C-alpha positions in Angstrom: -154.9 -130.1 -91.9 -152.6 -127.2 -92.7 -149.5 -127.8 -94.7 -146.3 -125.8 -94.9 -147.2 -124.6 -98.4 -150.4 -123.0 -97.2 -150.3 -119.3 -96.3 -152.1 -119.9 -93.0 -149.5 -122.3 -91.5 -147.9 -121.0 -88.3 -145.3 -123.0 -86.5 -145.9 -123.7 -82.8 -144.6 -121.0 -80.5 -141.6 -121.7 -78.3 -141.7 -120.3 -74.8 -138.4 -119.7 -73.1 -138.7 -120.1 -69.4 -136.0 -118.3 -67.3 -133.5 -120.6 -65.6 -134.7 -121.8 -62.2 -138.3 -120.6 -62.6 -139.7 -124.2 -63.0 -137.8 -125.3 -59.8 -139.1 -122.2 -57.9 -142.7 -122.8 -59.0 -142.5 -126.5 -58.0 -141.1 -125.7 -54.6 -143.5 -122.9 -54.0 -146.5 -125.0 -54.9 -145.2 -127.8 -52.7 -144.9 -125.3 -49.8 -148.4 -124.0 -50.4 -149.9 -127.5 -50.4 -148.0 -128.6 -47.3 -148.4 -125.4 -45.2 -151.9 -124.5 -46.4 -151.7 -120.7 -46.0 -155.0 -118.7 -45.8 -153.5 -115.8 -47.8 -151.6 -117.2 -50.7 -150.4 -113.9 -52.2 -148.9 -112.8 -48.9 -147.4 -116.3 -48.5 -145.8 -116.1 -52.0 -144.3 -112.7 -51.1 -142.9 -113.9 -47.8 -141.6 -117.2 -49.3 -139.8 -115.2 -52.0 -138.2 -112.8 -49.6 -137.0 -115.6 -47.4 -135.6 -117.5 -50.4 -133.7 -114.4 -51.5 -132.3 -114.0 -48.0 -131.3 -117.7 -47.9 -129.7 -117.4 -51.3 -127.5 -114.5 -50.1 -125.7 -117.0 -47.8 -125.1 -119.3 -50.7 -123.8 -117.0 -53.5 -121.8 -119.7 -55.3 -124.6 -122.3 -55.3 -126.7 -123.0 -58.4 -130.1 -121.3 -58.4 -132.0 -124.6 -58.7 -130.0 -126.2 -56.0 -130.5 -123.3 -53.6 -134.3 -123.4 -54.3 -134.5 -127.1 -53.6 -132.3 -126.9 -50.5 -134.4 -124.0 -49.1 -137.5 -126.1 -49.7 -136.0 -129.1 -48.0 -135.0 -127.1 -44.9 -138.3 -125.2 -44.8 -140.2 -128.5 -45.0 -138.2 -130.0 -42.1 -138.8 -126.9 -40.0 -142.5 -126.9 -40.8 -142.8 -130.7 -39.9 -140.9 -130.2 -36.7 -142.9 -127.2 -35.6 -146.2 -129.1 -36.1 -145.0 -132.2 -34.2 -144.7 -130.3 -31.0 
């Protein structure tokens, strides 16, 4: 066990995640699992472009809230289109 007095002790690294990235990844993964795209890289690109376009209509809304609202609306549209 390394102690602070030893020259080889290195404190654990702290990773700083940009604000909203965790929410975006959660919603993106949920969309991938629900929709099951055959081409995931293309799906991620299209999802991101659509989210950015959606965000343009909600400029004062918090980034995380926009991401979750977009996912909620997208999920309802996907469910509705597959019920028909």
